[in-house]
GUKOL-441805 format. One record per atom (N, C-alpha, C, CB): residue number from 1; residue in three letters; atom name; x, y, z. Coordinates in steps of 0.05 Angstrom, whole numbers. Glycine has a CB too. Layout:
BEGIN
[rec NUM; 'ALA'; 'CA'; [X; Y; Z]]
...
***
This chain:
BEGIN
[rec 1; 'MET'; 'N'; [2425; 2922; 1918]]
[rec 1; 'MET'; 'CA'; [2420; 2901; 1900]]
[rec 1; 'MET'; 'C'; [2444; 2896; 1883]]
[rec 1; 'MET'; 'CB'; [2395; 2907; 1882]]
[rec 2; 'ASP'; 'N'; [2452; 2871; 1880]]
[rec 2; 'ASP'; 'CA'; [2474; 2864; 1863]]
[rec 2; 'ASP'; 'C'; [2465; 2865; 1834]]
[rec 2; 'ASP'; 'CB'; [2485; 2836; 1869]]
[rec 3; 'LYS'; 'N'; [2484; 2870; 1816]]
[rec 3; 'LYS'; 'CA'; [2478; 2869; 1788]]
[rec 3; 'LYS'; 'C'; [2469; 2841; 1781]]
[rec 3; 'LYS'; 'CB'; [2503; 2878; 1770]]
[rec 4; 'PRO'; 'N'; [2446; 2839; 1766]]
[rec 4; 'PRO'; 'CA'; [2436; 2812; 1760]]
[rec 4; 'PRO'; 'C'; [2455; 2798; 1740]]
[rec 4; 'PRO'; 'CB'; [2408; 2814; 1748]]
[rec 5; 'ASP'; 'N'; [2455; 2771; 1742]]
[rec 5; 'ASP'; 'CA'; [2470; 2755; 1723]]
[rec 5; 'ASP'; 'C'; [2457; 2755; 1695]]
[rec 5; 'ASP'; 'CB'; [2472; 2726; 1733]]
[rec 6; 'HIS'; 'N'; [2431; 2757; 1695]]
[rec 6; 'HIS'; 'CA'; [2415; 2757; 1670]]
[rec 6; 'HIS'; 'C'; [2393; 2777; 1672]]
[rec 6; 'HIS'; 'CB'; [2404; 2728; 1664]]
[rec 7; 'HIS'; 'N'; [2383; 2786; 1649]]
[rec 7; 'HIS'; 'CA'; [2360; 2804; 1648]]
[rec 7; 'HIS'; 'C'; [2341; 2793; 1628]]
[rec 7; 'HIS'; 'CB'; [2368; 2834; 1641]]
[rec 8; 'ILE'; 'N'; [2316; 2787; 1637]]
[rec 8; 'ILE'; 'CA'; [2295; 2777; 1619]]
[rec 8; 'ILE'; 'C'; [2277; 2800; 1612]]
[rec 8; 'ILE'; 'CB'; [2280; 2754; 1632]]
[rec 9; 'PHE'; 'N'; [2273; 2804; 1586]]
[rec 9; 'PHE'; 'CA'; [2254; 2824; 1576]]
[rec 9; 'PHE'; 'C'; [2230; 2809; 1563]]
[rec 9; 'PHE'; 'CB'; [2268; 2843; 1555]]
[rec 10; 'VAL'; 'N'; [2206; 2817; 1572]]
[rec 10; 'VAL'; 'CA'; [2182; 2805; 1562]]
[rec 10; 'VAL'; 'C'; [2167; 2827; 1546]]
[rec 10; 'VAL'; 'CB'; [2164; 2793; 1585]]
[rec 11; 'CYS'; 'N'; [2162; 2821; 1521]]
[rec 11; 'CYS'; 'CA'; [2148; 2841; 1504]]
[rec 11; 'CYS'; 'C'; [2120; 2845; 1514]]
[rec 11; 'CYS'; 'CB'; [2148; 2832; 1474]]
[rec 12; 'ALA'; 'N'; [2113; 2870; 1519]]
[rec 12; 'ALA'; 'CA'; [2086; 2876; 1528]]
[rec 12; 'ALA'; 'C'; [2071; 2893; 1507]]
[rec 12; 'ALA'; 'CB'; [2086; 2892; 1554]]
[rec 13; 'SER'; 'N'; [2084; 2897; 1484]]
[rec 13; 'SER'; 'CA'; [2072; 2910; 1461]]
[rec 13; 'SER'; 'C'; [2065; 2939; 1465]]
[rec 13; 'SER'; 'CB'; [2048; 2895; 1452]]
[rec 14; 'PHE'; 'N'; [2077; 2952; 1485]]
[rec 14; 'PHE'; 'CA'; [2070; 2981; 1489]]
[rec 14; 'PHE'; 'C'; [2080; 2997; 1466]]
[rec 14; 'PHE'; 'CB'; [2083; 2991; 1516]]
[rec 15; 'ARG'; 'N'; [2063; 3016; 1457]]
[rec 15; 'ARG'; 'CA'; [2070; 3034; 1435]]
[rec 15; 'ARG'; 'C'; [2078; 3061; 1447]]
[rec 15; 'ARG'; 'CB'; [2046; 3037; 1416]]
[rec 16; 'ALA'; 'N'; [2087; 3079; 1430]]
[rec 16; 'ALA'; 'CA'; [2096; 3105; 1438]]
[rec 16; 'ALA'; 'C'; [2075; 3121; 1454]]
[rec 16; 'ALA'; 'CB'; [2104; 3122; 1414]]
[rec 17; 'GLY'; 'N'; [2050; 3117; 1448]]
[rec 17; 'GLY'; 'CA'; [2029; 3131; 1463]]
[rec 17; 'GLY'; 'C'; [2022; 3118; 1489]]
[rec 17; 'GLY'; 'CB'; [2004; 3132; 1446]]
[rec 18; 'GLY'; 'N'; [2035; 3095; 1496]]
[rec 18; 'GLY'; 'CA'; [2030; 3081; 1521]]
[rec 18; 'GLY'; 'C'; [2010; 3058; 1518]]
[rec 18; 'GLY'; 'CB'; [2020; 3100; 1541]]
[rec 19; 'ASP'; 'N'; [1997; 3056; 1495]]
[rec 19; 'ASP'; 'CA'; [1977; 3034; 1492]]
[rec 19; 'ASP'; 'C'; [1992; 3008; 1486]]
[rec 19; 'ASP'; 'CB'; [1958; 3041; 1469]]
[rec 20; 'SER'; 'N'; [1980; 2986; 1496]]
[rec 20; 'SER'; 'CA'; [1990; 2960; 1490]]
[rec 20; 'SER'; 'C'; [1972; 2946; 1470]]
[rec 20; 'SER'; 'CB'; [1994; 2943; 1516]]
[rec 21; 'LYS'; 'N'; [1978; 2948; 1445]]
[rec 21; 'LYS'; 'CA'; [1960; 2938; 1424]]
[rec 21; 'LYS'; 'C'; [1970; 2915; 1408]]
[rec 21; 'LYS'; 'CB'; [1954; 2961; 1405]]
[rec 22; 'GLY'; 'N'; [1995; 2907; 1412]]
[rec 22; 'GLY'; 'CA'; [2007; 2887; 1394]]
[rec 22; 'GLY'; 'C'; [2001; 2858; 1401]]
[rec 22; 'GLY'; 'CB'; [2035; 2891; 1394]]
[rec 23; 'THR'; 'N'; [2013; 2841; 1385]]
[rec 23; 'THR'; 'CA'; [2009; 2812; 1387]]
[rec 23; 'THR'; 'C'; [2016; 2800; 1414]]
[rec 23; 'THR'; 'CB'; [2025; 2798; 1365]]
[rec 24; 'CYS'; 'N'; [2039; 2807; 1424]]
[rec 24; 'CYS'; 'CA'; [2048; 2796; 1450]]
[rec 24; 'CYS'; 'C'; [2028; 2801; 1472]]
[rec 24; 'CYS'; 'CB'; [2076; 2806; 1457]]
[rec 25; 'ASN'; 'N'; [2020; 2826; 1474]]
[rec 25; 'ASN'; 'CA'; [2000; 2833; 1495]]
[rec 25; 'ASN'; 'C'; [1974; 2818; 1491]]
[rec 25; 'ASN'; 'CB'; [1996; 2863; 1495]]
[rec 26; 'LYS'; 'N'; [1965; 2817; 1466]]
[rec 26; 'LYS'; 'CA'; [1940; 2804; 1460]]
[rec 26; 'LYS'; 'C'; [1941; 2774; 1466]]
[rec 26; 'LYS'; 'CB'; [1932; 2808; 1431]]
[rec 27; 'LYS'; 'N'; [1965; 2762; 1465]]
[rec 27; 'LYS'; 'CA'; [1968; 2734; 1471]]
[rec 27; 'LYS'; 'C'; [1976; 2729; 1500]]
[rec 27; 'LYS'; 'CB'; [1989; 2722; 1453]]
[rec 28; 'GLY'; 'N'; [1974; 2750; 1517]]
[rec 28; 'GLY'; 'CA'; [1977; 2746; 1546]]
[rec 28; 'GLY'; 'C'; [2004; 2748; 1557]]
[rec 28; 'GLY'; 'CB'; [1965; 2721; 1553]]
[rec 29; 'SER'; 'N'; [2023; 2761; 1544]]
[rec 29; 'SER'; 'CA'; [2051; 2762; 1554]]
[rec 29; 'SER'; 'C'; [2053; 2773; 1582]]
[rec 29; 'SER'; 'CB'; [2068; 2778; 1535]]
[rec 30; 'LEU'; 'N'; [2037; 2793; 1589]]
[rec 30; 'LEU'; 'CA'; [2039; 2805; 1616]]
[rec 30; 'LEU'; 'C'; [2030; 2785; 1638]]
[rec 30; 'LEU'; 'CB'; [2022; 2830; 1617]]
[rec 31; 'ASN'; 'N'; [2013; 2766; 1630]]
[rec 31; 'ASN'; 'CA'; [2004; 2747; 1650]]
[rec 31; 'ASN'; 'C'; [2026; 2728; 1659]]
[rec 31; 'ASN'; 'CB'; [1981; 2730; 1638]]
[rec 32; 'PHE'; 'N'; [2048; 2727; 1644]]
[rec 32; 'PHE'; 'CA'; [2070; 2709; 1651]]
[rec 32; 'PHE'; 'C'; [2090; 2722; 1671]]
[rec 32; 'PHE'; 'CB'; [2085; 2701; 1626]]
[rec 33; 'LEU'; 'N'; [2088; 2748; 1674]]
[rec 33; 'LEU'; 'CA'; [2108; 2762; 1691]]
[rec 33; 'LEU'; 'C'; [2108; 2751; 1720]]
[rec 33; 'LEU'; 'CB'; [2102; 2792; 1692]]
[rec 34; 'PRO'; 'N'; [2085; 2748; 1733]]
[rec 34; 'PRO'; 'CA'; [2086; 2737; 1760]]
[rec 34; 'PRO'; 'C'; [2097; 2708; 1761]]
[rec 34; 'PRO'; 'CB'; [2058; 2737; 1772]]
[rec 35; 'TYR'; 'N'; [2090; 2692; 1741]]
[rec 35; 'TYR'; 'CA'; [2101; 2665; 1740]]
[rec 35; 'TYR'; 'C'; [2131; 2665; 1738]]
[rec 35; 'TYR'; 'CB'; [2088; 2650; 1717]]
[rec 36; 'ILE'; 'N'; [2142; 2682; 1720]]
[rec 36; 'ILE'; 'CA'; [2171; 2684; 1716]]
[rec 36; 'ILE'; 'C'; [2184; 2693; 1742]]
[rec 36; 'ILE'; 'CB'; [2177; 2703; 1692]]
[rec 37; 'GLU'; 'N'; [2173; 2714; 1754]]
[rec 37; 'GLU'; 'CA'; [2185; 2724; 1779]]
[rec 37; 'GLU'; 'C'; [2185; 2702; 1800]]
[rec 37; 'GLU'; 'CB'; [2169; 2748; 1789]]
[rec 38; 'ASN'; 'N'; [2163; 2688; 1804]]
[rec 38; 'ASN'; 'CA'; [2162; 2666; 1824]]
[rec 38; 'ASN'; 'C'; [2182; 2644; 1818]]
[rec 38; 'ASN'; 'CB'; [2134; 2655; 1825]]
[rec 39; 'GLU'; 'N'; [2184; 2637; 1793]]
[rec 39; 'GLU'; 'CA'; [2204; 2616; 1785]]
[rec 39; 'GLU'; 'C'; [2232; 2625; 1791]]
[rec 39; 'GLU'; 'CB'; [2201; 2609; 1756]]
[rec 40; 'ILE'; 'N'; [2238; 2650; 1786]]
[rec 40; 'ILE'; 'CA'; [2265; 2660; 1791]]
[rec 40; 'ILE'; 'C'; [2272; 2658; 1820]]
[rec 40; 'ILE'; 'CB'; [2268; 2689; 1781]]
[rec 41; 'VAL'; 'N'; [2253; 2666; 1837]]
[rec 41; 'VAL'; 'CA'; [2257; 2665; 1866]]
[rec 41; 'VAL'; 'C'; [2260; 2635; 1875]]
[rec 41; 'VAL'; 'CB'; [2233; 2678; 1881]]
[rec 42; 'ASP'; 'N'; [2241; 2618; 1866]]
[rec 42; 'ASP'; 'CA'; [2242; 2590; 1873]]
[rec 42; 'ASP'; 'C'; [2268; 2576; 1865]]
[rec 42; 'ASP'; 'CB'; [2219; 2575; 1861]]
[rec 43; 'ARG'; 'N'; [2279; 2585; 1843]]
[rec 43; 'ARG'; 'CA'; [2304; 2572; 1832]]
[rec 43; 'ARG'; 'C'; [2329; 2586; 1844]]
[rec 43; 'ARG'; 'CB'; [2304; 2574; 1802]]
[rec 44; 'GLY'; 'N'; [2325; 2608; 1858]]
[rec 44; 'GLY'; 'CA'; [2348; 2622; 1870]]
[rec 44; 'GLY'; 'C'; [2366; 2635; 1849]]
[rec 44; 'GLY'; 'CB'; [2365; 2603; 1885]]
[rec 45; 'LEU'; 'N'; [2353; 2644; 1827]]
[rec 45; 'LEU'; 'CA'; [2368; 2657; 1805]]
[rec 45; 'LEU'; 'C'; [2371; 2687; 1810]]
[rec 45; 'LEU'; 'CB'; [2355; 2652; 1778]]
[rec 46; 'ASN'; 'N'; [2393; 2698; 1802]]
[rec 46; 'ASN'; 'CA'; [2398; 2727; 1804]]
[rec 46; 'ASN'; 'C'; [2391; 2739; 1776]]
[rec 46; 'ASN'; 'CB'; [2428; 2733; 1812]]
[rec 47; 'VAL'; 'N'; [2365; 2744; 1772]]
[rec 47; 'VAL'; 'CA'; [2355; 2752; 1746]]
[rec 47; 'VAL'; 'C'; [2335; 2776; 1750]]
[rec 47; 'VAL'; 'CB'; [2341; 2729; 1731]]
[rec 48; 'ALA'; 'N'; [2338; 2796; 1733]]
[rec 48; 'ALA'; 'CA'; [2319; 2818; 1732]]
[rec 48; 'ALA'; 'C'; [2299; 2812; 1710]]
[rec 48; 'ALA'; 'CB'; [2333; 2846; 1728]]
[rec 49; 'VAL'; 'N'; [2273; 2821; 1714]]
[rec 49; 'VAL'; 'CA'; [2253; 2817; 1694]]
[rec 49; 'VAL'; 'C'; [2240; 2844; 1688]]
[rec 49; 'VAL'; 'CB'; [2231; 2796; 1703]]
[rec 50; 'THR'; 'N'; [2237; 2850; 1662]]
[rec 50; 'THR'; 'CA'; [2225; 2876; 1654]]
[rec 50; 'THR'; 'C'; [2206; 2871; 1631]]
[rec 50; 'THR'; 'CB'; [2248; 2895; 1646]]
[rec 51; 'SER'; 'N'; [2182; 2885; 1632]]
[rec 51; 'SER'; 'CA'; [2164; 2885; 1609]]
[rec 51; 'SER'; 'C'; [2173; 2908; 1592]]
[rec 51; 'SER'; 'CB'; [2134; 2888; 1618]]
[rec 52; 'THR'; 'N'; [2169; 2905; 1565]]
[rec 52; 'THR'; 'CA'; [2180; 2924; 1546]]
[rec 52; 'THR'; 'C'; [2159; 2935; 1527]]
[rec 52; 'THR'; 'CB'; [2202; 2912; 1531]]
[rec 53; 'GLY'; 'N'; [2167; 2954; 1512]]
[rec 53; 'GLY'; 'CA'; [2151; 2962; 1489]]
[rec 53; 'GLY'; 'C'; [2153; 2941; 1467]]
[rec 53; 'GLY'; 'CB'; [2161; 2990; 1479]]
[rec 54; 'CYS'; 'N'; [2141; 2946; 1445]]
[rec 54; 'CYS'; 'CA'; [2141; 2927; 1423]]
[rec 54; 'CYS'; 'C'; [2170; 2921; 1414]]
[rec 54; 'CYS'; 'CB'; [2124; 2938; 1399]]
[rec 55; 'MET'; 'N'; [2176; 2896; 1411]]
[rec 55; 'MET'; 'CA'; [2202; 2887; 1403]]
[rec 55; 'MET'; 'C'; [2204; 2882; 1372]]
[rec 55; 'MET'; 'CB'; [2210; 2862; 1417]]
[rec 56; 'LYS'; 'N'; [2182; 2888; 1359]]
[rec 56; 'LYS'; 'CA'; [2181; 2886; 1329]]
[rec 56; 'LYS'; 'C'; [2185; 2858; 1319]]
[rec 56; 'LYS'; 'CB'; [2201; 2905; 1317]]
[rec 57; 'ALA'; 'N'; [2177; 2838; 1335]]
[rec 57; 'ALA'; 'CA'; [2179; 2810; 1326]]
[rec 57; 'ALA'; 'C'; [2151; 2797; 1329]]
[rec 57; 'ALA'; 'CB'; [2200; 2794; 1343]]
[rec 58; 'CYS'; 'N'; [2131; 2811; 1320]]
[rec 58; 'CYS'; 'CA'; [2103; 2803; 1324]]
[rec 58; 'CYS'; 'C'; [2096; 2776; 1313]]
[rec 58; 'CYS'; 'CB'; [2085; 2823; 1312]]
[rec 59; 'ASP'; 'N'; [2110; 2768; 1291]]
[rec 59; 'ASP'; 'CA'; [2105; 2741; 1279]]
[rec 59; 'ASP'; 'C'; [2112; 2719; 1299]]
[rec 59; 'ASP'; 'CB'; [2120; 2738; 1253]]
[rec 60; 'PHE'; 'N'; [2128; 2725; 1319]]
[rec 60; 'PHE'; 'CA'; [2137; 2705; 1338]]
[rec 60; 'PHE'; 'C'; [2125; 2708; 1366]]
[rec 60; 'PHE'; 'CB'; [2167; 2706; 1339]]
[rec 61; 'GLY'; 'N'; [2107; 2726; 1369]]
[rec 61; 'GLY'; 'CA'; [2097; 2733; 1396]]
[rec 61; 'GLY'; 'C'; [2081; 2711; 1409]]
[rec 61; 'GLY'; 'CB'; [2080; 2757; 1394]]
[rec 62; 'PRO'; 'N'; [2081; 2712; 1435]]
[rec 62; 'PRO'; 'CA'; [2096; 2729; 1453]]
[rec 62; 'PRO'; 'C'; [2126; 2723; 1452]]
[rec 62; 'PRO'; 'CB'; [2086; 2726; 1481]]
[rec 63; 'VAL'; 'N'; [2142; 2745; 1456]]
[rec 63; 'VAL'; 'CA'; [2171; 2744; 1454]]
[rec 63; 'VAL'; 'C'; [2183; 2750; 1481]]
[rec 63; 'VAL'; 'CB'; [2181; 2764; 1433]]
[rec 64; 'MET'; 'N'; [2205; 2735; 1486]]
[rec 64; 'MET'; 'CA'; [2221; 2739; 1511]]
[rec 64; 'MET'; 'C'; [2250; 2740; 1503]]
[rec 64; 'MET'; 'CB'; [2215; 2716; 1532]]
[rec 65; 'VAL'; 'N'; [2265; 2759; 1513]]
[rec 65; 'VAL'; 'CA'; [2294; 2761; 1507]]
[rec 65; 'VAL'; 'C'; [2310; 2760; 1532]]
[rec 65; 'VAL'; 'CB'; [2299; 2788; 1491]]
[rec 66; 'ILE'; 'N'; [2332; 2745; 1531]]
[rec 66; 'ILE'; 'CA'; [2350; 2743; 1555]]
[rec 66; 'ILE'; 'C'; [2377; 2754; 1548]]
[rec 66; 'ILE'; 'CB'; [2352; 2713; 1564]]
[rec 67; 'TYR'; 'N'; [2386; 2773; 1564]]
[rec 67; 'TYR'; 'CA'; [2413; 2785; 1562]]
[rec 67; 'TYR'; 'C'; [2429; 2779; 1587]]
[rec 67; 'TYR'; 'CB'; [2411; 2815; 1558]]
[rec 68; 'PRO'; 'N'; [2455; 2777; 1586]]
[rec 68; 'PRO'; 'CA'; [2472; 2787; 1564]]
[rec 68; 'PRO'; 'C'; [2475; 2767; 1541]]
[rec 68; 'PRO'; 'CB'; [2499; 2793; 1576]]
[rec 69; 'GLU'; 'N'; [2462; 2744; 1542]]
[rec 69; 'GLU'; 'CA'; [2466; 2724; 1522]]
[rec 69; 'GLU'; 'C'; [2455; 2732; 1494]]
[rec 69; 'GLU'; 'CB'; [2452; 2698; 1530]]
[rec 70; 'GLY'; 'N'; [2434; 2750; 1495]]
[rec 70; 'GLY'; 'CA'; [2422; 2758; 1470]]
[rec 70; 'GLY'; 'C'; [2404; 2736; 1457]]
[rec 70; 'GLY'; 'CB'; [2443; 2767; 1450]]
[rec 71; 'LEU'; 'N'; [2392; 2721; 1474]]
[rec 71; 'LEU'; 'CA'; [2374; 2699; 1465]]
[rec 71; 'LEU'; 'C'; [2346; 2709; 1462]]
[rec 71; 'LEU'; 'CB'; [2375; 2675; 1485]]
[rec 72; 'TRP'; 'N'; [2335; 2706; 1438]]
[rec 72; 'TRP'; 'CA'; [2308; 2715; 1431]]
[rec 72; 'TRP'; 'C'; [2291; 2690; 1429]]
[rec 72; 'TRP'; 'CB'; [2307; 2731; 1405]]
[rec 73; 'TYR'; 'N'; [2270; 2688; 1446]]
[rec 73; 'TYR'; 'CA'; [2252; 2666; 1446]]
[rec 73; 'TYR'; 'C'; [2225; 2675; 1436]]
[rec 73; 'TYR'; 'CB'; [2249; 2654; 1474]]
[rec 74; 'GLY'; 'N'; [2212; 2658; 1420]]
[rec 74; 'GLY'; 'CA'; [2186; 2664; 1409]]
[rec 74; 'GLY'; 'C'; [2165; 2643; 1416]]
[rec 74; 'GLY'; 'CB'; [2188; 2667; 1379]]
[rec 75; 'HIS'; 'N'; [2140; 2651; 1412]]
[rec 75; 'HIS'; 'CA'; [2117; 2634; 1417]]
[rec 75; 'HIS'; 'C'; [2117; 2624; 1446]]
[rec 75; 'HIS'; 'CB'; [2117; 2610; 1398]]
[rec 76; 'VAL'; 'N'; [2123; 2642; 1464]]
[rec 76; 'VAL'; 'CA'; [2123; 2636; 1493]]
[rec 76; 'VAL'; 'C'; [2094; 2638; 1502]]
[rec 76; 'VAL'; 'CB'; [2143; 2655; 1509]]
[rec 77; 'THR'; 'N'; [2080; 2616; 1501]]
[rec 77; 'THR'; 'CA'; [2051; 2616; 1505]]
[rec 77; 'THR'; 'C'; [2041; 2602; 1529]]
[rec 77; 'THR'; 'CB'; [2038; 2605; 1481]]
[rec 78; 'ARG'; 'N'; [2059; 2589; 1544]]
[rec 78; 'ARG'; 'CA'; [2051; 2575; 1568]]
[rec 78; 'ARG'; 'C'; [2074; 2571; 1588]]
[rec 78; 'ARG'; 'CB'; [2038; 2548; 1561]]
[rec 79; 'GLU'; 'N'; [2067; 2564; 1613]]
[rec 79; 'GLU'; 'CA'; [2087; 2561; 1634]]
[rec 79; 'GLU'; 'C'; [2108; 2539; 1627]]
[rec 79; 'GLU'; 'CB'; [2074; 2555; 1660]]
[rec 80; 'THR'; 'N'; [2100; 2518; 1614]]
[rec 80; 'THR'; 'CA'; [2120; 2497; 1608]]
[rec 80; 'THR'; 'C'; [2142; 2507; 1590]]
[rec 80; 'THR'; 'CB'; [2106; 2473; 1595]]
[rec 81; 'ILE'; 'N'; [2136; 2525; 1572]]
[rec 81; 'ILE'; 'CA'; [2156; 2537; 1555]]
[rec 81; 'ILE'; 'C'; [2175; 2554; 1572]]
[rec 81; 'ILE'; 'CB'; [2144; 2554; 1532]]
[rec 82; 'ILE'; 'N'; [2164; 2569; 1589]]
[rec 82; 'ILE'; 'CA'; [2180; 2586; 1607]]
[rec 82; 'ILE'; 'C'; [2198; 2568; 1624]]
[rec 82; 'ILE'; 'CB'; [2163; 2604; 1625]]
[rec 83; 'ASP'; 'N'; [2187; 2546; 1635]]
[rec 83; 'ASP'; 'CA'; [2204; 2527; 1650]]
[rec 83; 'ASP'; 'C'; [2227; 2517; 1634]]
[rec 83; 'ASP'; 'CB'; [2186; 2504; 1660]]
[rec 84; 'ASP'; 'N'; [2222; 2509; 1609]]
[rec 84; 'ASP'; 'CA'; [2244; 2500; 1592]]
[rec 84; 'ASP'; 'C'; [2265; 2521; 1588]]
[rec 84; 'ASP'; 'CB'; [2233; 2490; 1565]]
[rec 85; 'ILE'; 'N'; [2256; 2546; 1583]]
[rec 85; 'ILE'; 'CA'; [2275; 2568; 1579]]
[rec 85; 'ILE'; 'C'; [2292; 2573; 1604]]
[rec 85; 'ILE'; 'CB'; [2260; 2593; 1571]]
[rec 86; 'LEU'; 'N'; [2279; 2573; 1628]]
[rec 86; 'LEU'; 'CA'; [2293; 2577; 1653]]
[rec 86; 'LEU'; 'C'; [2311; 2554; 1659]]
[rec 86; 'LEU'; 'CB'; [2273; 2582; 1676]]
[rec 87; 'ASP'; 'N'; [2302; 2529; 1653]]
[rec 87; 'ASP'; 'CA'; [2320; 2506; 1657]]
[rec 87; 'ASP'; 'C'; [2346; 2510; 1640]]
[rec 87; 'ASP'; 'CB'; [2306; 2480; 1648]]
[rec 88; 'GLY'; 'N'; [2343; 2519; 1616]]
[rec 88; 'GLY'; 'CA'; [2366; 2524; 1599]]
[rec 88; 'GLY'; 'C'; [2384; 2545; 1610]]
[rec 88; 'GLY'; 'CB'; [2357; 2531; 1571]]
[rec 89; 'LEU'; 'N'; [2372; 2566; 1621]]
[rec 89; 'LEU'; 'CA'; [2387; 2588; 1633]]
[rec 89; 'LEU'; 'C'; [2404; 2577; 1656]]
[rec 89; 'LEU'; 'CB'; [2369; 2611; 1642]]
[rec 90; 'GLU'; 'N'; [2391; 2560; 1673]]
[rec 90; 'GLU'; 'CA'; [2405; 2548; 1695]]
[rec 90; 'GLU'; 'C'; [2428; 2530; 1686]]
[rec 90; 'GLU'; 'CB'; [2386; 2532; 1713]]
[rec 91; 'ASP'; 'N'; [2423; 2515; 1664]]
[rec 91; 'ASP'; 'CA'; [2443; 2496; 1654]]
[rec 91; 'ASP'; 'C'; [2464; 2508; 1636]]
[rec 91; 'ASP'; 'CB'; [2429; 2474; 1639]]
[rec 92; 'GLY'; 'N'; [2460; 2534; 1629]]
[rec 92; 'GLY'; 'CA'; [2479; 2547; 1611]]
[rec 92; 'GLY'; 'C'; [2476; 2539; 1582]]
[rec 92; 'GLY'; 'CB'; [2507; 2541; 1620]]
[rec 93; 'LYS'; 'N'; [2452; 2527; 1576]]
[rec 93; 'LYS'; 'CA'; [2447; 2519; 1548]]
[rec 93; 'LYS'; 'C'; [2420; 2530; 1540]]
[rec 93; 'LYS'; 'CB'; [2448; 2487; 1546]]
[rec 94; 'PRO'; 'N'; [2418; 2544; 1518]]
[rec 94; 'PRO'; 'CA'; [2392; 2555; 1509]]
[rec 94; 'PRO'; 'C'; [2372; 2533; 1503]]
[rec 94; 'PRO'; 'CB'; [2396; 2573; 1485]]
[rec 95; 'ALA'; 'N'; [2347; 2539; 1507]]
[rec 95; 'ALA'; 'CA'; [2325; 2522; 1499]]
[rec 95; 'ALA'; 'C'; [2320; 2526; 1469]]
[rec 95; 'ALA'; 'CB'; [2298; 2528; 1516]]
[rec 96; 'THR'; 'N'; [2336; 2512; 1453]]
[rec 96; 'THR'; 'CA'; [2338; 2517; 1424]]
[rec 96; 'THR'; 'C'; [2311; 2515; 1409]]
[rec 96; 'THR'; 'CB'; [2357; 2499; 1412]]
[rec 97; 'GLU'; 'N'; [2293; 2498; 1419]]
[rec 97; 'GLU'; 'CA'; [2268; 2494; 1404]]
[rec 97; 'GLU'; 'C'; [2250; 2519; 1404]]
[rec 97; 'GLU'; 'CB'; [2252; 2471; 1416]]
[rec 98; 'TYR'; 'N'; [2256; 2539; 1421]]
[rec 98; 'TYR'; 'CA'; [2240; 2563; 1422]]
[rec 98; 'TYR'; 'C'; [2255; 2588; 1412]]
[rec 98; 'TYR'; 'CB'; [2231; 2568; 1451]]
[rec 99; 'LEU'; 'N'; [2280; 2585; 1405]]
[rec 99; 'LEU'; 'CA'; [2296; 2607; 1395]]
[rec 99; 'LEU'; 'C'; [2285; 2618; 1369]]
[rec 99; 'LEU'; 'CB'; [2325; 2599; 1392]]
[rec 100; 'ILE'; 'N'; [2286; 2644; 1367]]
[rec 100; 'ILE'; 'CA'; [2280; 2657; 1341]]
[rec 100; 'ILE'; 'C'; [2306; 2659; 1326]]
[rec 100; 'ILE'; 'CB'; [2266; 2686; 1345]]
[rec 101; 'THR'; 'N'; [2307; 2648; 1302]]
[rec 101; 'THR'; 'CA'; [2332; 2648; 1287]]
[rec 101; 'THR'; 'C'; [2330; 2665; 1263]]
[rec 101; 'THR'; 'CB'; [2340; 2619; 1279]]
***
């Protein structure tokens, strides 16, 4: 496997004990993983996707972060938002309306 061009982290709200109790998980962040993976394949992007522990940005949940750009997106609550974010990734321009500032 080649090193990915980007790495998307999706907050799954996992805590030290392994429980997923936080805002992102309660708002369905894990349900977006298959959609994101399918979109990446369909778009031919070289991107890794990982679910994470709590990112400590609960006020903005669900949260998604893209590296190496360091873009933090909040309120990722439906596929159309993910599409906008991935469109921006393809175009090299962040989807500014969802950025956490």
